[in-house]
N, C-alpha and C positions, 0 to 999 in steps of 0.2 A: 183714274190714274192712281197708282200706288203712292203711299207717302214718300217712298224712296225716290220715285220718279219726279214727284212734285218738288221735293227738296232739291234735286239736281237741276231742274228747270229754273227754279228761283235763284239758286246760287249762280248758275251760268249767266242768267240775265243780269244779275248784280255785278258779277265779275266783268262781263263784257262792257257794261255801262262805265265802269271805272277805267278799264284799259283803253277804251276809245276816247276818253275825255268827256263823255256825256256827263259824268260826275267828276268834278275837278278837285285837286288837292285842297284840303281845308274845308270842303263842303261837309255839312253835317247830315247824318243819317239818324233815324229813330226806328225803334222796333215798331212803333205805331204806324209809321209811314210805310214800312215794308209790309205789315199786315194789311193795310188798306190797299196798297198798290196791287198785291198779288192774291189777296183773299186767303191768307194762310193764318195759322195759329201763332200765338206769341212764342210758343215753344219752337216751332219750325223757324220763325224769323230769327230768334236768338241763336239757333243752331247754325244758320247761314252766316250770321255775323261772326260767330266763333271761327267758322271755316275761312272767312275772308281775313280775319285777324291772323290766322295761322300762316298765311302767305304774305303778310305784311302790307296789304293794300288798304286796310282800315285799322284804326286803333280805337279802343274803347277805354275811356278814363273817367273816374268818378268826378262829378261836377263839370265835366267837359262834354261827355257823351261820346258818340261814335263819329269819327271823322275820317274822311278819305286821306290817305297818306301820299306824299310825293314819291316819285318813281325810285329815288335812291333808297327808300325803305323797303321796297318790294323784294321778295325772295326770288331772285332771277331764275333759279333752277327748279322751282316748284313746278312739276309737270302740269298741274291744272292751270296755273298762271300762264305757262308757255302756250298751252292750247288756246286759252282765251285770246292771247296776243296774236297767234298765228291765224285764228279764225277771223279776228277783227281786221287784220291787214296782212293777207298772204304774201304780198310783195314788199312788205316793209322790212325794217332792219333786224327784227328779232331772228328771223330764219338765217340771215347772213351771219349774225353774231354767234348763233349756236352751231352753224356749220364751221366757223373758225374754231370753236371749242372742240368739235369732232375731229378736226384736223390735228389738234394738239394732243387729244386723248386716245383716239382709236388706234393709231399706228402703234403707240406704246403698249396699249392693251393687247393688240394682236401679237406683239413680240412676247409679252408675258404669257399669253395663252399658249404659244408655241412651247414655252418652257414648262408650263404647269398643268395644262389641260389633262383631264382624265381620258382614258381610251374611249369611253362612252361619248364624251364631249367632242373628241376628234372625229369620231365616226358620225356624230350628229351634224357637224359642220360640213363634212363631205356630202352627206345626204341632202342637206339644205341647199348647198351650192348646185348639186345636180338637179334638184327640183326647180331652182331659180333659172338655171340654164334651159330646162325643158319648157317651162312656162314662158320665158322670155323669147325663146326661139319660135315657138308656135303662136305667139301673140295672145296666149291665154293669161291675161293680166288680172282676171277677176279676183284672185287671191294672192297675186304676186306680192303685194304690199305686206300681207301677213307673213309670208315666208321671208321677205327681206328683213322685217322687224325681228323675226325669230333668229335669223342669222346673226345680226349685229348684237342682239341681246345675249346670245350664247357666247359670243366672243368676249363680251364684257364679263360675263359670269365665269368663263373659263380662265380668265386672267387670275382668278382667285385673289383679287385685290378688292376689298370691300368698298373702297372709294370709287373705283371704276364701276363696280356692280351697282352702286347707288345711282348711277346716271342712266340706267337702262330705260326707265320710263321717259326721261327727257329725250333720249335718242329716238325712242319710238314716236314721240310727238313731232320731232324734227323730220323724220322720214315720212310721217303722215302729212306734214306741212308742205313737203315738196309736191305732193299730189294736188294740194289746194291751189297751187299756182295756175293750173289749167283746169281745175275742177274734176280731174280724173287721173287715175293711175296711167302713166305713159308706158308704152312699150320700151323696155330698156335698150340702150345701145349695145351692140355686140361687144364693145370693149369693156363695158360694165359687167357683162355676164362672164367674160374671160377673167376679169380681175377678182370676182367673187370666187371663182374656182382656184385661182392662184393663192389667194389668202387662205382658203380652206386647206389646200394641199400643203402649204408651208407650215401651217399650224399642225396638221396631221403628222407631218414628218419631223416636227420639232425644230424647224429652221426659223429661228427667231428673226434673223436679219432679213430673210425673204418675206416673212410675214409682215414685218414693219414696213418694208418698202412697198409691198403690194397694196397694203391698206392705205398707205399714203397716196398711192396712185389712184386708188378707188375714190377716196374723198376728193382728190383733185378733179376727177371726172365729174363728181357731183357738183362741185363748185362751177365748173364750166357749163353744165346743164342748167343750173339755176340762173346764171347770168344770161344765158340764151333765152330763158323764159321770162325775162324782165324783172328779176329780183333787184331791189334797190338796197343801198346801204353798204354794210361792211365789206362785202365781197367785191365792190366796184373798184376800190383802190388797189 
């Protein structure tokens, strides 16, 4: 196993242990314990701690050491942290909370994309919508998720708003999290395929009102699908 792969495995294990509550707020960590548990070097253990610190789930202080932090200190939109939470509890509240965020952000981003997208971005969205339609209609879902992520990523980028663009990796984790509810990518509903095309068409023609409305309908369809698949938490109320 390469050093990069080993680092990822150790970091993922530590991250999941914290988000699942196996390691509780206030609990102490030491580099020696990480080295012993995973059989890694002190350098790799320290690197993993720095990565955990960067998303707020541990803090390292002189004379105090490394301690697990309460949830209110966590960086809620850090993609890596989002992934750990969704892997740990696919039906839990994180996916619902982030779907609410999508409902607030993506329709506005789609409207902005209709106003600001380049011709290349408009053409790219039409092509992705056509691919999503083709794969969804034929039941070829092996790479459907990749195309869906690319579609939503391109809309955020085409908004030419750096704050929207900064959410691309989070949205990708949310879209992947939907597949974790059932353990596989589902064949999309015909309405979802149609809405992807409507969003792309509205952006391509510069119709900001239609782009925003169609994206709002698309996220609403996602909300309904998640509730049908047993999601708990934010979307229930």
